[in-house]
C-alpha positions as CSV (number, residue, x, y, z in Angstrom):
1,M,-17.0,-53.4,69.5
2,K,-20.2,-55.2,70.5
3,N,-21.9,-52.6,69.1
4,E,-19.7,-52.4,65.9
5,T,-20.2,-56.7,65.6
6,N,-24.1,-56.2,65.9
7,N,-24.4,-53.8,63.3
8,S,-22.5,-55.7,60.9
9,K,-24.5,-58.7,61.5
10,Q,-27.6,-56.7,60.9
11,L,-26.7,-56.0,57.3
12,E,-29.6,-56.0,54.7
13,L,-27.2,-58.2,52.5
14,L,-27.9,-61.3,54.9
15,N,-31.6,-60.6,55.3
16,N,-33.4,-64.0,54.0
17,T,-30.0,-65.8,54.0
18,T,-29.4,-68.7,55.8
19,Q,-27.9,-68.8,59.1
20,T,-25.1,-71.5,57.8
21,F,-24.6,-68.9,55.1
22,A,-24.5,-66.2,57.8
23,D,-22.4,-67.8,60.0
24,E,-19.8,-68.6,57.2
25,F,-20.1,-65.0,55.9
26,H,-19.0,-63.5,59.5
27,K,-16.1,-66.5,59.5
28,Y,-14.2,-64.9,56.7
29,A,-15.3,-61.2,57.1
30,K,-12.4,-59.1,58.8
31,P,-13.6,-55.7,60.0
32,L,-11.7,-52.4,59.0
33,E,-12.0,-49.1,60.1
34,F,-10.7,-45.9,57.9
35,E,-10.3,-42.3,58.5
36,K,-12.1,-39.5,56.6
37,G,-9.9,-38.2,53.8
38,S,-7.8,-41.6,53.7
39,S,-7.1,-43.5,50.2
40,P,-6.9,-47.1,51.8
41,F,-7.8,-49.0,48.5
42,F,-5.2,-50.0,45.6
43,P,-6.2,-51.6,42.5
44,D,-4.3,-55.0,43.1
45,D,-6.2,-55.1,46.4
46,F,-9.7,-56.2,44.7
47,L,-7.6,-59.1,43.4
48,K,-7.5,-60.6,46.8
49,H,-10.4,-58.7,48.6
50,F,-13.8,-57.8,48.2
51,Y,-15.3,-55.5,50.4
52,V,-18.9,-54.4,52.1
53,V,-19.5,-51.3,53.5
54,V,-20.8,-51.4,57.3
55,D,-21.0,-47.3,58.2
56,G,-20.0,-44.1,56.6
57,R,-19.4,-43.3,52.9
58,I,-16.6,-44.2,50.4
59,K,-16.7,-42.7,47.2
60,T,-14.5,-44.2,43.9
61,Y,-13.4,-41.8,41.3
62,Q,-11.1,-41.6,38.0
63,I,-9.1,-38.6,37.4
64,N,-6.9,-37.1,34.4
65,F,-4.0,-35.4,36.0
66,E,-3.0,-33.8,33.1
67,N,-6.2,-31.4,33.8
68,N,-6.7,-32.2,37.4
69,K,-10.4,-33.2,36.3
70,E,-12.0,-35.5,38.3
71,Q,-15.3,-37.8,38.2
72,T,-16.7,-39.7,41.1
73,L,-18.5,-42.8,39.9
74,F,-19.8,-44.1,43.0
75,I,-20.2,-42.8,46.7
76,Y,-20.7,-46.6,48.6
77,K,-22.9,-46.2,51.5
78,R,-24.2,-48.9,53.9
79,G,-24.9,-52.3,52.5
80,D,-22.7,-51.4,49.3
81,M,-20.1,-53.9,47.7
82,F,-16.9,-53.5,45.9
83,D,-15.1,-54.1,43.5
84,V,-18.1,-55.7,41.7
85,I,-16.0,-55.6,38.3
86,T,-12.8,-57.4,39.8
87,L,-15.0,-59.8,41.1
88,L,-16.3,-61.0,38.2
89,D,-13.6,-60.6,35.5
90,N,-10.2,-61.0,37.7
91,K,-8.6,-58.0,36.2
92,P,-7.3,-55.0,38.2
93,H,-9.9,-52.0,37.9
94,D,-8.1,-48.3,37.2
95,V,-10.5,-46.2,39.5
96,A,-9.2,-44.3,42.8
97,Y,-11.0,-44.7,46.4
98,E,-11.6,-41.7,48.9
99,V,-13.3,-42.1,52.2
100,L,-15.7,-39.6,52.7
101,E,-16.9,-40.2,56.1
102,D,-15.3,-42.3,59.0
103,C,-16.0,-45.6,57.8
104,K,-15.7,-49.3,58.6
105,V,-16.0,-51.9,56.1
106,L,-16.1,-55.7,56.4
107,E,-13.0,-57.3,54.2
108,L,-13.8,-60.7,52.4
109,P,-11.5,-63.1,50.3
110,V,-12.7,-62.5,46.8
111,E,-12.3,-66.3,46.1
112,R,-14.7,-67.1,48.9
113,V,-17.7,-64.6,47.2
114,R,-16.7,-66.2,43.6
115,H,-17.6,-69.4,45.6
116,W,-20.8,-68.5,47.4
117,L,-21.9,-66.9,43.8
118,Q,-21.5,-70.2,42.3
119,T,-23.0,-72.4,45.6
120,D,-25.6,-70.1,47.1
121,V,-28.9,-69.0,45.7
122,N,-29.7,-66.6,48.2
123,F,-26.7,-64.7,47.7
124,N,-27.2,-64.8,43.9
125,R,-30.6,-63.0,44.6
126,K,-28.7,-60.7,46.6
127,F,-26.0,-59.9,44.3
128,F,-27.0,-59.6,40.6
129,P,-30.2,-57.1,41.4
130,Y,-27.2,-55.2,43.1
131,L,-25.0,-55.8,39.9
132,A,-27.9,-54.8,37.7
133,A,-28.3,-51.5,39.7
134,H,-24.8,-50.7,39.6
135,M,-24.5,-51.0,35.5
136,R,-28.0,-48.8,35.1
137,H,-26.0,-46.5,37.5
138,T,-22.9,-46.2,35.1
139,E,-25.3,-46.1,31.9
140,E,-27.2,-43.1,33.4
141,L,-23.8,-41.5,34.1
142,A,-22.5,-41.6,30.9
143,T,-26.0,-40.9,29.2
144,D,-26.1,-37.7,31.5
145,L,-22.6,-36.4,30.7
146,A,-22.5,-36.8,27.1
147,L,-26.4,-35.3,26.7
148,Y,-27.4,-33.0,29.4
149,D,-25.4,-29.5,30.7
150,T,-24.7,-28.8,34.1
151,K,-28.1,-27.3,35.0
152,D,-29.9,-30.2,33.5
153,R,-27.7,-32.9,35.7
154,L,-27.9,-31.2,38.6
155,I,-31.9,-30.8,38.6
156,N,-31.8,-34.8,37.7
157,L,-29.2,-35.7,41.0
158,L,-32.0,-33.4,42.9
159,L,-34.9,-35.4,42.2
160,D,-32.7,-38.9,42.0
161,N,-31.9,-38.1,45.5
162,L,-35.3,-38.3,46.8
163,N,-36.2,-41.4,44.6
164,P,-35.6,-44.6,46.5
165,E,-35.5,-46.7,43.4
166,K,-32.1,-45.0,42.5
167,H,-30.2,-47.2,44.8
168,F,-26.5,-45.0,44.1
169,K,-28.3,-41.6,44.2
170,Y,-31.3,-41.7,47.1
171,G,-30.3,-39.6,49.9
172,L,-26.4,-39.2,48.2
173,L,-26.5,-35.4,48.5
174,H,-27.1,-35.5,52.5
175,N,-23.8,-33.9,54.1
176,L,-22.1,-33.5,50.7
177,S,-20.4,-30.3,49.9
178,N,-20.8,-28.2,46.8
179,T,-17.3,-29.6,45.6
180,E,-18.1,-33.5,45.8
181,I,-21.5,-32.5,44.0
182,A,-19.4,-31.1,41.1
183,K,-17.6,-34.1,41.1
184,L,-20.3,-36.1,41.0
185,L,-21.7,-34.0,38.0
186,G,-18.5,-33.9,36.3
187,T,-18.0,-30.4,36.8
188,V,-16.3,-27.5,39.3
189,R,-17.7,-25.8,42.5
190,H,-18.3,-22.5,41.1
191,V,-20.3,-23.8,38.3
192,V,-22.4,-25.8,40.9
193,E,-22.6,-22.9,43.3
194,R,-23.7,-21.0,40.3
195,T,-26.3,-23.5,39.1
196,L,-27.8,-23.7,42.8
197,K,-27.8,-19.7,43.1
198,Q,-30.2,-20.0,39.6
199,L,-32.6,-22.2,41.2
200,K,-32.6,-20.6,44.2
201,S,-33.8,-17.5,42.6
202,D,-36.3,-19.4,40.9
203,N,-37.8,-20.4,44.1
204,L,-37.1,-23.8,43.2
205,I,-34.8,-24.8,46.3
206,E,-33.3,-23.2,49.4
207,T,-29.6,-24.1,50.9
208,S,-28.1,-24.1,53.8
209,R,-24.5,-25.7,54.9
210,R,-24.2,-29.2,52.9
211,N,-28.3,-29.2,52.6
212,I,-30.4,-29.0,49.5
213,K,-34.4,-28.5,50.1
214,I,-36.6,-28.8,47.1
215,L,-39.3,-26.2,47.5
216,D,-41.4,-27.0,44.2
217,F,-40.9,-30.6,43.3
218,Q,-43.5,-30.9,40.7
219,R,-41.9,-27.5,38.7
220,L,-38.3,-29.5,38.8
221,Q,-40.1,-32.4,37.4
222,E,-41.7,-30.2,35.0
223,K,-38.0,-29.5,33.7
224,T,-37.1,-32.7,33.1
225,S,-39.5,-33.5,31.3
226,Q,-38.7,-30.4,28.9
227,L,-35.2,-32.0,28.8
228,L,-36.7,-35.0,27.6
229,L,-39.0,-33.4,24.5
230,K,-35.6,-31.4,23.3
């Protein structure tokens, strides 16, 4: 338990905040743990609580139950916060959650978080850039799904996975199955596997168990440049 406490107290969210804020943050933060494969959150939960990931990964997604098609919206990792939509508009957000890895989160009263947004400048400086990254990711997801085919989307994802400026995609593919990659792209596993095979035959990547290594970063970048010229 001592290591878990230290881990949460070293959250990047609390960097450059006052000791008073950090103490108050931990006063209200309730540590929770969830097992891989669980679905511990429901839309109404976020009317009362706000969450910060300490360890592990949690995905949020939407699903069409008529055709079982699933679209992953975000995969939250250490330092990520949710649900920012309900926090801002105080309305239920119709998305589902699944724990991808055993995880630890901090649960906070949503009204206290709103209070900090109104009263703490340093917290504002943390939250609103995060919100902007959240909105930018959503815009890029909509654009990719509307304008590009699966191969193009996968190439973009492979490149963004190595780009630290892409908050919600950087390091995203680490230990991620082809099924979960497919859900990020709005397709199915066999399409992802076929596309990866094509990229391997072009000597652009190599794959091992849940790992994709780019062999020719420049050629992949050139392919994305070609997409923009189409």
